Each structure stands twice: as C-alpha cells, then as structure tokens.
N, C-alpha and C positions, 0 to 999 in steps of 0.2 A: 503494500499499500504506500501510496506517495504522500508525503505531508504538504500542506501547503497547497495554495490554488493552482489549479491546472492551467497551464498555457493554452491560451486560444489564439489563433490566426485569425486577425481582422484584415481582410484586403484593404488596401489604399483606395482612395477616391481618386481616381484620375480622368480627367475630362480631355478628349474621349476616352472611355474605358479602354484596358488593354485588349480586349477580345474585339473590340471593334476597328482596331487599327490594321493598317496593311501589313504585309508580310517584311516589306520594306523598312517601314517604321518600325516594327519588331527588332529587326536586325540591327537598325540605328541606336535603338535604347539599348539593345544588350552590349553592344560593342562601344558604348560611350561612358565611362564611369564619371566624367566631369560634369556633365549635364543632367545626369538621371540618379537618382538615389538607388540604394542597394536594393530596397524593395521594390521599386519600379522594374529595375532590371531583373529582379526574381521573378515577378509576374510574367514579364516578357518572356523568359527561359521556360516557364510552365506553358505559355502560349505557344512556343515553339514546338514543345512536347505534344499538345494537341493537334497542331496543324502538321505535324510529321515533317519539320523543315531539317533536312540533312545537317549533321553536325558539320560538314565540311563548308556549307554555305556560313554557317555561323562563325566557323573560325576564319574563313576568308574575309568576312567584314570584319572582324576584330583585328586581323593583320593589317588590312588596309588603313584602319583608324588608327592604329599604333603608327604605321608610316608617314600618316598625315600629321599626326601629332609631333613625330621626331621632325618632319620638316619644319613644323611651325615652329618648334624649339629651335631649331638651326637658324631660321631666319631671324627670330627675336634675338639670338646671340650675334648674329652680324648686325642688326639695327643698332645695338648697344654702342657700338664703337663708329658708327657712321657720322660724319660732321659736316657742317656747312661750308661753302668755300668761302674766302676771304671777302669777295664781292658781295655775298649774300649777307656775311655778317655786317659789313659797311651800310649796304641798303636797309637793314633792319634799324640798325643804329639811327641812320639819318630819318627815317620816317616814323620812328618810335612813338612820338607825341601825336601823330596823326592817327596811328593805329589806336592807340590808349583812346583818345577823344572819339574816334568812331565807335569803341567799344563801350564808352559812356553814354553817347547819344544813341547809340543803338538799344542799350537797356531801358533808357528813358522812353524812347519811341517804339518799344516792343520789337526791335528788329534782332534777328539773331546774327550777330557779328561776331566771328571766333577768331582767337588769337592763336590757334592750332596747339595749345600747349596740351589740352587734355588727349587729343589724337597722336601727338607725338610721345607722351607719357605711356598711352594705352598700347603703342605698338612698339615699345621698348627703346625709342631713340633717345638714351639716356645723355648722350653727348650733345646731340642737336638742342634737346630740353634746356639742359644749361647754358648754352651758346645763345639760345633764343632769348632767354630770361635776361642772362647778363646783356645782351645789346638791348633789348628794351629798357630795362634800367639804366644802362650807363647812357642810352641815347636820351632818354628824358631828363636824367640829371644835367647832361651836357645842355641841351636846349633851355632848361630852367636857369643854370647859370649863366648861359650866353644872354638870354633875355634880361635876367637881372643888371648883368654888367652893362647891356645896352641903353637901360632905362635910367 
C-alpha cells in the first residue's frame, strides 16, 4: 500500500489542443525544447505514438533543429565581434542630436522611431552596440559643448 496522495496526471490546456495539431506541428513541438515546455513536448510524443509517426521522422526533425540551433549559435558568436567602420562611427557621431531629437519627437507624436539599439542587442552585436552608444553619447556631448561655446 502506498502512503500519501496518489499522483494524477492532468493534461495541460493547450490552444489548439495537441490532438488537433498537424503532424508537422507535432514534430516541431517535439524538436524544440526552448519554445515548448517539457509537458507539451511529452504530450506531442504521446500523440506521435497515437498517429504511428515513425521514430526516424522524429529523429530527423530533432537533428535538423539541433543543426539550426548550432548555426544560430555560430552566427551570434560571429556577430559579437563585428564592428562599424570608422566612417559609420563618424556619421553616427555627427548626426547624434538629430537621432535623439527624432526619437523624442517620435515618442511625443506617437511615431515609432528606433535607434536600433535593441535590434543590435538582440542579435548579439555587442561591439556594434557599444560603438553606437559611445558615438551617440559622444556626439551629443560634442554638439552641446559646441553650442554652449558658440553662444
């Protein structure tokens, strides 16, 4: 006799339910551990068995996913050391106040003007991110000091 409460499996509520998904969607769920919970992946594996999907198809999809992830990791590693050219940095330095003013006015008038910082950060352009921020800050300080000195 077992002491304590009995374990009961309560299936997750997924929309659409696992049983209603296409075979391709089930294969994607099984192969992608980063975007799906272990419970959803387990339900997808159970559905694979119900539909008699061959293990070779599941293994092929998981291999393709692993190769895609490896390629993405290599791309992110390459992006980390990529940098702007000197001319691009000079251009950012010179137009920094215009970019900042455009961003501020865009927020005021509900326009979506981006300075590309989040995109650089998301795609792991660490060096470009630091260069861009440095050029924007230095450019704004330069123009403020110049305007103050001239007035």
